[in-house]
C-alpha distance (Angstrom), angle and dihedral (degrees) to the residues before:
residue distance angle dihedral
M1 . . .
T2 3.79 . .
R3 3.76 115.8 .
T4 3.83 114.3 -135.2
E5 3.79 104.4 -172.9
P6 3.83 116.0 168.7
L7 3.79 120.2 -97.4
P8 3.80 119.2 -103.7
T9 3.79 113.3 -84.1
D10 3.81 92.0 -136.9
Q11 3.81 100.7 91.9
T12 3.82 93.8 169.8
R13 3.79 89.9 77.6
D14 3.79 90.7 63.8
F15 3.83 95.2 50.5
A16 3.79 103.4 26.7
L17 3.81 93.5 107.2
L18 3.79 91.6 48.4
Q19 3.81 95.8 50.0
Q20 3.77 99.9 42.6
L21 3.84 116.5 117.6
P22 3.82 119.3 -131.0
P23 3.83 116.0 -114.5
G24 3.79 115.7 -88.4
H25 3.80 94.4 23.4
V26 3.83 92.9 136.3
G27 3.82 92.4 50.5
R28 3.80 91.3 49.8
S29 3.83 89.7 52.5
R30 3.82 91.0 56.8
R31 3.78 92.3 47.1
A32 3.80 89.2 49.1
L33 3.83 89.5 54.7
L34 3.81 91.1 51.2
W35 3.80 90.1 48.7
L36 3.79 88.7 50.8
L37 3.82 91.6 54.7
G38 3.81 90.6 47.7
L39 3.77 91.2 51.3
L40 3.79 89.3 50.5
L41 3.80 91.5 55.7
L42 3.79 89.9 46.7
L43 3.79 90.1 51.8
V44 3.82 92.1 51.8
G45 3.80 89.7 52.2
A46 3.78 90.9 48.4
V47 3.81 91.1 52.6
V48 3.81 91.6 52.7
T49 3.80 90.4 48.8
L50 3.78 90.2 48.4
V51 3.83 91.4 54.5
L52 3.82 90.8 54.7
Y53 3.77 91.2 45.8
L54 3.80 94.3 50.6
S55 3.79 94.1 59.2
N56 3.81 90.8 58.5
F57 3.79 94.3 38.6
E58 3.80 94.1 54.0
A59 3.80 91.8 53.7
E60 3.82 91.8 50.7
E61 3.79 91.2 45.4
E62 3.81 91.3 51.9
A63 3.82 91.5 51.4
R64 3.78 91.5 48.2
R65 3.80 92.2 49.1
R66 3.80 91.5 49.2
A67 3.80 91.0 51.0
A68 3.81 91.6 48.7
D69 3.83 91.9 49.7
A70 3.80 91.4 48.8
Q71 3.80 91.9 49.6
W72 3.80 90.1 50.4
L73 3.83 90.9 51.4
E74 3.80 90.4 46.6
Q75 3.82 92.4 53.3
S76 3.82 91.4 44.9
V77 3.84 93.0 52.1
Q78 3.81 92.1 46.8
F79 3.81 91.0 49.0
H80 3.81 93.9 52.9
F81 3.83 92.8 46.5
R82 3.82 89.0 51.9
R83 3.80 88.4 49.7
L84 3.82 90.1 52.0
E85 3.82 89.3 52.2
D86 3.81 89.3 53.3
D87 3.83 90.4 49.6
L88 3.82 91.7 52.7
L89 3.81 90.3 47.4
V90 3.83 88.5 55.9
L91 3.84 89.6 51.3
A92 3.80 90.5 48.5
R93 3.79 91.3 52.1
Q94 3.80 92.0 47.7
T95 3.82 90.7 48.0
V96 3.80 94.8 50.9
L97 3.81 95.1 43.5
G98 3.84 92.7 42.8
D99 3.79 107.0 46.9
A100 3.79 116.0 -23.1
K101 3.81 93.9 -179.5
A102 3.80 94.7 60.7
P103 3.81 105.7 33.3
P104 3.81 98.9 154.8
Q105 3.79 95.6 55.8
R106 3.82 92.2 39.1
A107 3.81 92.4 49.6
R108 3.77 92.6 58.4
T109 3.76 91.5 60.6
L110 3.79 96.7 45.4
E111 3.78 120.8 107.8
V112 3.80 130.1 -155.1
Q113 3.82 133.5 179.7
G114 3.81 90.5 -123.6
G115 3.77 134.1 -172.1
L116 3.80 130.7 -111.2
L117 3.83 96.6 -71.8
W118 3.81 92.4 49.0
R119 3.81 93.4 48.6
E120 3.83 97.5 42.0
P121 3.85 110.1 97.7
G122 3.80 114.7 -120.0
V123 3.82 96.8 19.3
V124 3.84 98.1 93.6
L125 3.83 104.1 48.8
S126 3.78 96.6 177.1
H127 3.82 138.2 -10.9
G128 3.78 138.5 179.2
W129 3.78 147.7 135.3
L130 3.83 126.1 -76.6
A131 3.80 111.8 -168.8
A132 3.79 121.9 -148.1
G133 3.78 120.1 -103.0
L134 3.83 98.2 29.9
A135 3.78 117.9 135.7
Q136 3.78 119.6 -127.5
D137 3.78 93.2 -105.2
A138 3.83 89.9 51.0
W139 3.77 98.2 50.3
V140 3.76 115.9 136.8
A141 3.81 94.8 -176.2
P142 3.83 121.8 128.5
E143 3.78 114.5 -59.6
R144 3.81 92.1 -118.5
W145 3.81 89.1 58.5
Q146 3.81 91.3 61.9
L147 3.80 92.6 44.1
D148 3.81 93.4 51.5
W149 3.83 90.5 44.6
A150 3.78 91.4 55.6
A151 3.83 97.3 37.7
H152 3.81 97.0 78.4
P153 3.85 136.6 -1.8
A154 3.81 90.2 -124.9
N155 3.78 89.1 58.3
A156 3.80 92.4 52.4
Q157 3.81 91.1 48.4
A158 3.84 92.3 48.9
L159 3.82 93.1 46.9
A160 3.82 92.3 47.3
T161 3.81 90.4 49.2
M162 3.81 89.2 50.3
Q163 3.84 90.7 53.9
D164 3.79 92.4 48.4
T165 3.81 90.2 49.2
T166 3.80 93.9 52.5
R167 3.81 92.1 48.1
G168 3.80 97.2 42.6
L169 3.80 102.1 36.9
R170 3.84 95.8 31.8
R171 3.82 93.3 -134.3
S172 3.76 139.0 101.6
A173 3.79 118.8 -79.8
Y174 3.80 137.8 -169.2
A175 3.82 131.5 -143.8
G176 3.80 127.4 -166.0
L177 2.81 165.0 -27.8
M178 3.81 88.1 -115.3
Q179 3.81 118.8 -131.6
Q180 3.75 129.4 -141.9
A181 3.80 123.3 -126.3
D182 3.83 90.6 -89.8
G183 3.83 92.0 51.1
A184 3.79 96.8 -103.7
L185 3.79 115.2 144.9
T186 3.79 121.5 -116.6
D187 3.80 128.3 -165.1
V188 3.84 92.7 -114.1
L189 3.81 116.1 122.8
W190 3.84 123.6 -177.7
L191 3.79 122.1 -142.6
A192 3.82 123.4 -164.6
V193 3.81 121.8 -167.6
P194 3.85 114.1 -169.3
F195 3.79 123.6 -142.8
F196 3.81 122.8 -155.3
D197 3.78 124.0 -167.2
R198 3.81 114.5 -160.3
G199 3.78 90.4 -20.8
Q200 3.82 94.2 -50.2
F201 3.79 121.1 116.2
V202 3.82 108.4 -117.8
G203 3.78 102.4 175.8
N204 3.80 147.0 -75.9
Y205 3.75 130.8 -80.2
L206 3.82 106.4 -140.3
A207 3.78 131.2 -156.4
A208 3.80 130.6 179.2
L209 3.83 111.1 -144.6
S210 3.78 132.4 -163.1
L211 3.78 100.2 -135.5
E212 3.80 93.8 -166.2
R213 3.82 92.1 53.7
A214 3.81 90.0 44.3
V215 3.80 93.1 54.2
R216 3.80 91.8 44.7
S217 3.83 90.9 51.9
L218 3.81 92.3 48.0
V219 3.81 95.2 51.6
P220 3.84 108.0 83.5
A221 3.78 119.7 -136.7
W222 3.80 92.7 -116.3
F223 3.83 89.5 52.6
A224 3.80 93.4 48.9
Q225 3.82 91.4 52.5
G226 3.79 92.4 67.3
H227 3.83 103.0 22.8
S228 3.78 139.8 55.5
V229 3.81 119.2 -143.3
R230 3.81 123.6 -155.5
L231 3.83 123.4 -174.4
I232 3.82 113.4 -143.7
V233 3.82 122.8 -168.0
D234 3.81 107.6 -154.4
D235 3.83 106.5 -71.5
M236 3.79 96.3 -50.6
G237 3.79 96.6 94.7
S238 3.78 140.3 -68.6
T239 3.77 140.9 -96.6
S240 3.80 107.0 -141.2
V241 3.75 117.9 -139.6
S242 3.83 94.6 176.7
A243 3.77 138.2 -18.0
S244 3.81 116.8 -70.2
D245 3.76 131.8 -147.7
G246 3.77 129.0 -128.3
H247 3.85 97.4 -93.3
P248 3.83 107.4 54.0
Y249 3.79 129.0 170.7
R250 3.82 116.7 -139.8
A251 3.81 119.1 -145.1
S252 3.81 126.0 -178.4
L253 3.82 120.5 -128.1
N254 3.86 90.7 -149.1
L255 3.82 93.4 -145.0
P256 3.85 111.8 163.6
G257 3.80 104.4 -110.7
P258 3.82 116.9 15.7
D259 3.79 124.4 54.8
L260 3.81 103.9 -121.5
F261 3.79 127.0 168.9
L262 3.80 137.8 -175.3
E263 3.78 117.7 -141.0
V264 3.82 110.5 -156.4
G265 3.78 124.2 -168.7
S266 3.79 137.0 166.6
I267 3.80 124.7 -104.6
G268 3.77 107.2 -140.5
E269 3.79 126.0 -19.5
Q270 3.76 122.2 -68.9
P271 3.78 110.6 -157.3
T272 3.77 118.1 -130.8
T273 3.77 106.1 -111.4
V274 3.82 102.9 -164.9
P275 3.83 98.7 58.4
R276 3.77 90.8 46.7
I277 3.78 90.1 50.7
F278 3.80 89.1 53.1
F279 3.79 88.9 49.6
L280 3.78 90.5 50.6
V281 3.79 90.6 48.9
A282 3.80 90.2 51.3
L283 3.78 90.2 52.1
L284 3.77 89.8 49.4
F285 3.81 90.1 52.0
L286 3.78 90.2 49.7
T287 3.78 90.5 50.7
G288 3.78 89.3 47.1
M289 3.78 90.6 51.9
L290 3.79 91.9 52.9
T291 3.77 89.9 46.9
S292 3.81 89.6 50.1
L293 3.80 91.0 56.1
V294 3.78 90.2 53.1
A295 3.79 91.3 46.1
L296 3.81 90.8 48.7
R297 3.77 91.1 64.9
R298 3.76 91.2 50.3
D299 3.81 88.9 48.4
F300 3.80 92.2 61.8
V301 3.80 89.0 54.6
K302 3.79 92.0 52.3
R303 3.81 95.3 47.4
Q304 3.77 93.9 86.5
Q305 3.79 91.4 50.5
V306 3.82 91.0 48.7
Q307 3.79 91.5 48.4
A308 3.79 91.4 54.4
R309 3.80 90.2 48.2
L310 3.81 90.2 48.7
Q311 3.77 91.1 55.9
A312 3.78 90.1 51.5
E313 3.80 90.8 49.2
V314 3.81 90.7 50.2
A315 3.78 89.2 54.3
L316 3.80 90.4 48.0
R317 3.82 91.5 49.2
T318 3.78 90.4 50.2
A319 3.79 90.3 53.1
M320 3.80 90.5 49.1
E321 3.82 91.7 50.8
N322 3.78 90.5 50.8
S323 3.83 90.8 51.7
V324 3.80 98.3 54.5
T325 3.81 121.6 93.9
I326 3.81 94.9 -135.7
G327 3.76 114.4 89.6
L328 3.82 116.5 -119.6
R329 3.77 123.1 -160.1
A330 3.82 131.2 173.8
W331 3.78 126.1 -167.1
D332 3.78 136.9 168.9
Q333 3.77 127.5 -113.4
H334 3.79 91.5 -88.2
G335 3.80 93.2 58.5
K336 3.82 97.9 -103.6
I337 3.80 114.4 142.1
L338 3.82 112.8 -117.9
Y339 3.79 102.0 174.9
V340 3.81 142.1 4.6
N341 3.79 128.7 -179.5
Q342 3.79 128.4 -135.8
A343 3.82 93.4 -99.1
F344 3.80 91.5 58.0
C345 3.78 91.2 47.9
S346 3.81 91.1 51.6
M347 3.81 89.9 47.2
V348 3.83 95.7 56.4
G349 3.84 98.8 26.7
Y350 3.83 96.9 -121.0
T351 3.79 129.7 115.3
A352 3.79 123.8 -118.6
S353 3.81 91.8 -110.4
E354 3.82 89.7 56.5
L355 3.81 93.1 51.6
V356 3.82 107.0 34.9
G357 3.80 110.3 92.6
R358 3.83 94.1 17.2
S359 3.83 121.4 127.3
A360 3.79 132.6 -165.7
P361 2.97 129.4 -23.9
L362 3.80 88.4 53.7
P363 3.80 121.0 -156.8
Y364 3.83 94.5 -119.8
W365 3.82 93.9 57.7
P366 3.83 114.5 108.7
A367 3.79 109.6 -112.7
D368 3.81 94.3 -130.4
Q369 3.84 91.6 52.0
A370 3.81 98.5 44.6
D371 3.82 95.7 109.6
E372 3.82 93.4 47.5
L373 3.81 92.9 46.2
Q374 3.81 89.9 48.2
L375 3.82 90.0 60.2
V376 3.80 92.4 46.5
H377 3.82 89.3 47.5
R378 3.81 91.3 55.3
D379 3.80 92.2 49.5
V380 3.81 91.5 49.5
I381 3.80 92.6 49.1
T382 3.83 89.9 49.2
Q383 3.82 103.0 43.9
G384 3.80 109.6 -2.0
T385 3.81 121.3 -131.7
Q386 3.80 132.6 -51.8
G387 3.79 124.9 -114.1
D388 3.82 93.4 -83.8
G389 3.79 93.1 51.5
V390 3.80 127.5 -141.1
E391 3.81 125.3 -70.8
L392 3.80 114.3 -145.9
Q393 3.78 140.4 156.7
F394 3.81 122.9 -115.0
Q395 3.80 126.5 -170.8
H396 3.77 120.0 -131.8
H397 3.79 117.5 -129.9
N398 3.80 88.1 -109.6
G399 3.81 92.9 53.4
P400 3.85 110.1 -100.2
L401 3.82 118.0 126.1
L402 3.80 119.9 -127.4
D403 3.82 130.6 -169.0
V404 3.80 115.1 -128.4
L405 3.82 136.2 -174.7
I406 3.82 114.0 -144.4
H407 3.82 128.5 -162.4
E408 3.80 120.5 -174.4
A409 3.83 127.7 -156.1
P410 3.84 127.4 -178.2
L411 3.81 114.5 -96.3
T412 3.81 107.5 -143.1
T413 3.79 138.5 171.7
A414 3.80 125.5 -120.9
N415 3.82 91.7 -88.5
G416 3.83 92.5 52.3
E417 3.80 98.8 -101.1
Q418 3.81 111.4 145.2
L419 3.77 115.5 -126.7
G420 3.78 98.7 177.0
W421 3.81 138.9 -72.3
M422 3.78 136.9 -44.4
S423 3.81 114.8 -146.6
S424 3.79 131.7 -158.3
V425 3.81 111.3 -160.3
L426 3.81 119.1 -163.3
D427 3.80 122.3 -169.5
I428 3.83 106.4 -130.8
S429 3.78 98.4 169.0
E430 3.81 93.0 116.2
R431 3.80 91.8 47.8
K432 3.81 91.6 50.7
R433 3.78 89.9 49.2
A434 3.81 90.0 51.0
Q435 3.80 91.0 49.2
R436 3.78 91.4 52.4
M437 3.79 90.3 49.7
A438 3.81 90.7 48.7
A439 3.82 91.3 50.5
L440 3.79 90.7 50.9
Q441 3.80 90.7 48.7
Q442 3.81 90.4 49.0
E443 3.78 90.5 54.3
K444 3.79 89.5 52.7
L445 3.80 91.3 48.9
E446 3.80 91.7 49.9
A447 3.80 90.4 50.8
S448 3.81 89.9 50.4
G449 3.80 89.9 47.5
R450 3.77 91.4 54.1
L451 3.79 90.0 52.1
V452 3.80 90.8 49.4
A453 3.81 91.0 48.6
V454 3.80 90.4 52.8
G455 3.80 89.9 51.2
E456 3.79 92.4 48.8
V457 3.80 91.9 49.5
A458 3.77 88.2 52.5
S459 3.82 89.9 49.9
T460 3.79 89.9 50.3
L461 3.79 91.6 52.1
A462 3.80 90.9 48.6
H463 3.81 91.8 49.5
E464 3.80 96.7 46.2
L465 3.81 97.4 39.6
N466 3.79 93.2 46.9
Q467 3.80 95.6 81.8
P468 3.85 100.9 42.4
L469 3.83 92.2 43.2
G470 3.80 91.5 47.0
A471 3.80 91.5 49.8
L472 3.79 90.2 45.4
S473 3.81 90.2 52.1
S474 3.83 91.1 49.1
F475 3.80 92.6 50.4
A476 3.81 91.0 46.8
N477 3.81 93.6 50.1
G478 3.79 92.6 45.8
L479 3.78 92.1 48.0
L480 3.80 91.1 47.4
N481 3.83 91.8 51.4
R482 3.80 92.7 50.4
L483 3.78 91.8 46.7
R484 3.79 90.4 52.3
G485 3.78 90.3 47.9
G486 3.79 91.4 47.2
N487 3.82 92.9 -134.1
I488 3.82 99.9 122.5
T489 3.78 129.8 86.7
L490 3.79 131.0 -151.6
D491 3.79 91.1 -105.4
E492 3.79 90.5 55.7
L493 3.79 92.0 42.6
E494 3.82 96.4 57.8
P495 3.88 99.3 63.6
V496 3.81 90.9 45.9
V497 3.80 92.4 52.2
T498 3.80 90.3 44.2
R499 3.81 90.0 52.8
M500 3.80 90.9 48.8
A501 3.82 90.1 50.6
R502 3.79 90.5 52.2
L503 3.79 91.3 50.2
A504 3.80 90.7 49.6
E505 3.81 90.1 48.0
R506 3.81 89.8 49.7
A507 3.80 91.8 51.6
G508 3.77 90.5 49.0
G509 3.82 89.8 49.6
I510 3.80 90.6 53.2
I511 3.80 91.1 53.0
K512 3.81 91.3 48.5
R513 3.79 91.8 48.4
V514 3.82 93.4 51.2
N515 3.80 89.4 48.0
A516 3.82 90.6 49.8
F517 3.79 93.3 51.2
A518 3.79 91.8 45.6
R519 3.84 86.8 58.6
R520 3.86 91.6 47.0
R521 3.81 95.7 -114.3
E522 3.82 123.5 163.5
L523 3.78 124.5 -96.5
S524 3.79 117.9 -96.4
R525 3.81 94.5 -123.4
Q526 3.79 123.4 -179.3
R527 3.78 138.2 163.9
L528 3.82 108.1 -84.3
E529 3.79 134.7 178.9
L530 3.82 102.8 -128.1
V531 3.83 96.8 -153.4
A532 3.81 92.8 51.5
V533 3.81 92.2 50.3
L534 3.78 89.7 46.8
R535 3.80 93.2 51.5
R536 3.80 91.4 48.1
V537 3.81 93.3 51.5
L538 3.81 93.8 45.6
A539 3.82 91.6 47.8
S540 3.79 90.3 53.4
M541 3.79 90.6 52.9
G542 3.82 92.4 57.7
D543 3.82 96.5 -142.8
V544 3.80 98.8 104.3
Q545 3.82 93.0 73.5
N546 3.80 95.0 53.9
G547 3.80 92.0 53.2
Q548 3.78 98.8 -114.4
V549 3.83 93.6 112.6
S550 3.82 120.9 46.6
L551 3.80 124.8 -171.5
V552 3.82 120.5 -147.2
N553 3.81 114.5 -168.7
K554 3.82 113.1 -168.1
S555 3.82 96.2 175.1
P556 3.80 126.9 50.0
S557 3.80 96.0 -138.2
I558 3.80 130.0 11.9
W559 3.81 118.7 -179.5
I560 3.79 123.6 -169.5
D561 3.82 137.0 171.2
A562 3.81 106.3 -119.6
D563 3.79 146.1 134.3
E564 3.81 103.8 -94.6
L565 3.80 96.6 -147.6
M566 3.81 93.2 47.9
L567 3.81 90.9 46.4
E568 3.82 89.8 52.9
H569 3.82 89.2 50.0
L570 3.80 90.1 51.1
I571 3.81 94.4 50.4
N572 3.80 93.7 41.6
N573 3.83 93.2 50.4
L574 3.83 94.4 46.8
V575 3.84 94.9 45.8
A576 3.81 93.6 43.1
N577 3.79 90.4 49.2
A578 3.83 90.2 48.9
L579 3.83 92.5 49.7
D580 3.78 91.1 49.5
W581 3.81 93.2 52.6
A582 3.82 94.3 38.8
H583 3.83 90.1 63.6
R584 3.79 88.5 54.8
G585 3.80 93.1 60.5
S586 3.78 125.2 99.7
G587 3.84 95.5 -115.9
L588 3.77 138.3 42.9
A589 3.83 112.2 -38.9
Q590 3.83 108.9 -110.6
V591 3.78 133.6 168.2
R592 3.81 122.9 -171.2
V593 3.81 122.9 -164.1
E594 3.81 117.0 -165.5
V595 3.78 126.9 -174.7
D596 3.81 127.2 -172.7
G597 3.80 140.6 156.8
D598 3.82 129.9 -138.2
R599 3.81 110.4 -159.1
R600 3.80 93.5 -174.8
Q601 3.81 92.8 59.4
G602 3.81 94.0 30.7
L603 3.82 92.9 -127.6
A604 3.79 136.6 125.0
S605 3.81 118.5 -147.6
L606 3.81 126.2 -148.5
V607 3.82 115.3 -171.0
V608 3.82 123.4 -169.4
A609 3.84 114.2 -174.9
D610 3.80 130.4 173.6
S611 3.81 139.0 -171.8
G612 3.79 94.9 -123.5
P613 3.80 129.0 114.1
G614 3.84 92.6 -77.9
V615 3.80 131.7 -136.2
P616 3.84 115.3 -57.0
E617 3.79 115.3 -118.5
E618 3.81 92.8 -118.7
D619 3.85 92.1 54.4
R620 3.83 98.7 50.5
D621 3.81 94.2 87.4
T622 3.82 93.9 51.4
I623 3.80 103.5 31.7
F624 3.82 92.4 96.2
N625 3.81 94.1 51.0
A626 3.78 118.9 110.3
F627 3.83 116.7 -98.2
F628 3.81 92.1 13.1
S629 3.79 111.3 126.5
T630 3.80 136.6 159.9
K631 3.81 92.6 -166.2
E632 3.75 120.8 95.9
G633 3.80 106.7 -106.9
G634 3.83 92.5 3.7
M635 3.82 120.1 147.4
G636 3.83 94.7 -143.1
M637 3.82 94.4 -132.6
G638 3.83 103.6 106.5
L639 3.83 99.8 80.0
A640 3.82 91.4 35.1
I641 3.81 87.8 57.6
C642 3.81 90.1 48.1
R643 3.78 92.1 53.3
S644 3.80 92.5 47.7
I645 3.82 91.1 50.4
V646 3.83 92.3 49.5
E647 3.81 93.5 47.5
A648 3.81 90.7 47.4
H649 3.84 86.9 59.0
H650 3.85 91.7 49.2
G651 3.80 92.2 -107.5
R652 3.79 137.0 114.4
I653 3.80 137.7 -129.2
E654 3.81 127.5 -146.5
V655 3.78 134.9 -173.5
G656 3.81 130.8 -152.6
R657 3.80 142.6 131.3
D658 3.80 120.8 -66.7
P659 3.84 112.3 -126.7
E660 3.85 94.0 -148.7
L661 3.80 106.5 39.8
G662 3.81 94.4 27.8
G663 3.80 95.5 -137.4
A664 3.80 134.2 94.6
R665 3.81 120.0 -40.5
F666 3.83 118.4 -158.9
V667 3.84 116.2 -169.5
V668 3.81 120.9 -166.9
W669 3.83 120.4 -166.7
L670 3.83 117.4 -161.3
P671 3.84 128.8 175.0
L672 3.81 116.2 -104.7
A673 3.80 119.5 -116.3
D674 3.81 91.3 -111.5
G675 3.80 90.9 67.1
P676 3.82 126.8 76.7
S677 3.77 112.3 -62.6
V678 3.81 121.9 -156.6
A679 3.77 124.1 173.8
P680 3.81 102.5 -132.1
T681 3.77 127.0 -154.8
L682 3.77 112.6 -127.2
P683 3.81 112.8 -131.8
T684 3.77 122.8 -134.4
S685 3.82 89.5 -102.8
L686 3.82 89.9 68.5
V687 3.78 90.4 51.4
A688 3.77 88.1 50.8
Q689 3.82 89.2 54.3
G690 3.80 90.7 56.3
V691 3.82 107.6 -92.6
P692 3.83 108.2 166.3
């Protein structure tokens, strides 16, 4: 009987190694406090340095941001001017292709899906077409063009240079800013976009632009809220768009012709947020450090309370360990047991006092397995167990053996030093007993399966040999009757004997094929012409001549890789089944056989349809199962054999209702010979389903 003596009351023995303090712990605590004060002083110095650094960093960040904003505005202005050039090129093309002789009038009626500068009111002051080869007195350009040309000699020179640039360099050009008669600058800028037809210069499409309105339209409202923009024309002066600050950034417009610049400055100061956030975080850390020093003093006061609570929790944990059903065992690195719980003691039938402090060989080891367990014990002490654990056998104090599953985990102190191993021991005796029972039951099931397979093979032989042996018996009886009557000649005797020999050979082939599949041999596959095999099988059945069976060939030649004998069985079973059910219909018995090939899918289709009652919807899922039959006295093996033959050739078979004849419609899909051909090995399960 199992002894259940109480555990020792001295719990400190079980956890003494875990709770011991390393030497010099008190001295390290004082040094840690001094280090903490030093780090606090270092942090204060770092905060002061950070304040000095932020003042310089914010100024550099502001200059960088201003430069980035100016570069963005510069790229935006250049993009929209390039878009305006593309819009004028579209107008030039429409003008030339529409009515080249009257460009000014035609240009006024042209439409273009223009960009921002084209759509903004007041930016394009005037535009029109100036054809090549026109004299000055014959110009038909916009009226403003002639006024600006005559207003000042510098205007005429700039406009002439712009025309020469467009013709010579084959690109758009700008001229301006235009000057008044007294030499004062305006904000008018001329743009000329050349058009070439088959390499020949046709003319320029001109547009007068208000540069001030263009810049105002290109500066977004959100940009103008924080920036000032100043338009500078070379070094001759400036046209102010808004007030500027004392630290501008100058960006070039890069317009071919005039030297124009944008001077971008900031309105007001925008503080840099990120550095100030870092400064705030540093202050928070400093405050946290001071708070930690205050909390440290309070922590020393609470240590005694926490220690008392820890002792209570250790006692509670010990009670919990003693209440679980999994055995727990701890031992040091030398194999000496340090701790066992109540579940482990109940499992092996020994008390804790009898086990704690013991080393190998342990009292619960079976005597006949001591050497083997000693080797396993050494491996566990050295490297522990793997993820699956270790299965062993222990011996109860009263003698019975029990199977256990052991998992080991390292037993370490708070500073990571390994003391030994902690074991969880699970009693798996019942599971092992169930596994042995399941294995025994599986052996019985396999034996029953072999008997069933033998019976199914016998059923297959009976089903397949029934027809050839019946025909052979009919021929023999008929021949015997005619021989007795003396009304048969040698010429008539030869074809009958030949037919009987073929039937005998066919029966022998069926027996050989079943024997081959029973031994898991490969199929005897060869390249066959499906239509020829089909015609041969139908001719042997004798129903094609009387009109009951019709053959529809939708492809001239269909080649497949198949076992010829199995293919004949497949066709014979499907057609015979169709004839049988066709005679049970209400009308004239008809069977239609269709054959076709799909090169795109690499499949050949064989369709057998009849005029019988068809297959009920509820029977279509089970009609191909072995021993399932809807015929009176049927064995239920014919369609099961057909399915096994089709699957052995990597094909599939389907059943439905034929829309023309109204009866059953069986469709067989087989791979064409052009596709990959592999001679499969039929498993025993196919033989059990009735494969001949």
